[in-house]
C-alpha positions, 0 to 999 in steps of 0.5 A, a space after each residue: 570519436 569526439 564527433 560521435 560523442 557530440 552527436 550522441 549528446 545532441 540526440 539525448 538533449 532533444 525535446 522529443 527524446 526527453 519527452 519519450 523518456 518522461 513518458 517511459 518513466 511515467 509508464 513504468 511507474 503506472 505499470 510498477 504500481 499495478 504489478 505490485 497489486 498483482 503480486 500482492 493478489 497472488 499472496 492473498 490468493 494463496 492465503 485464501 486457498 489455505 483457509 478455505 481448503 482447511 476449513 472444508 476438509 476439517 480433518 480430525 475436527 481440528 479446523 476450529 476447536 471450541 470455535 476459537 477466534 482472534 480478538 475481535 476488538 483488535 480486528 475491528 480496530 486494525 481494519 478501521 485504521 486501514 480504511 481510514 488510511 485509504 480514505 484520507 489518501 483518496 481524499 488527499 489525491 482528490 485535493 491534490 488534483 484541485 491544487 490543494 497541496 497542503 491538504 494532500 500533505 496533511 491527509 498523507 500524514 494522517 494516513 501514515 499515523 493511522 497505518 503505523 498505529 494499525 501496524 503496532 496493533 497487528 503486532 501486539 495482537 500476537 500477545 492476545 490471541 488465545 491459541 498457539 500458531 499450530 494448534 489448529 487450521 484456523 490458528 495457522 492460517 490466521 498467523 499467516 494472514 497476520 504476517 502478510 498484513 504486517 508486511 502490507 502495512 510496512 510497505 504501505 506506510 513506507 510508500 506514504 512516508 517517501 511520497 510526502 518526503 518527496 513532496 517536501 523536498 520538491 518544495 525546498 528545491 524549487 522554492 514554490 508551494 505548488 511544485 507538485 502541480 507543474 509540468 516539470 518531469 519531477 512533478 509529473 512523476 510525483 503525481 504518477 507515484 501518488 496515483 499508484 499509491 492511492 490505488 494500492 491502498 484502495 486495494 488493501 482495504 477491498 481485499 482486507 474486507 474479505 479477510 477481516 470477515 473470514 477471520 473475525 466474523 465467520 
């Protein structure tokens, strides 16, 4: 039994095995980020289908009575904050690749603040809408979209916060200002996580442009 145990430990500690496990973890991070975008796309697709189906059928002329709309000022502000978040996150990743860790941290903190403000405004907008949730097809689909956007902002803000907290922890544990840029497994996993987070926020802004136009402009 002891001989078997020793061999098992020796195999798991070989450089080849550690490299394989690291590649598997990085691949899982990459795949998980894209799967999150894929699942999010299905949620958005169902919302878009409901919107266009109810709009085209317009049963009883109840799709949008009196051309009601959600407060446009809220919509512009929320979407602008989401765009700001995505832009600073993209800029931050670019600076991280250049070796400027502090610039990345500052960018993420700005993005976190912008996303939390957008979250607050999205919730507060419920107090300003000039309709009840079930009063029309437009009202129903708008409330559905607002709830989806709230969940999106919560998830995105949480991802931003955990990423920057992980960066700070890496600095404390290693004592280096550039812990995120090394070839250590934790640093490589960190960079893979940052890349996935950046892709997610980019997708949020691109998809958000469609729904912003649907509910506030059309």
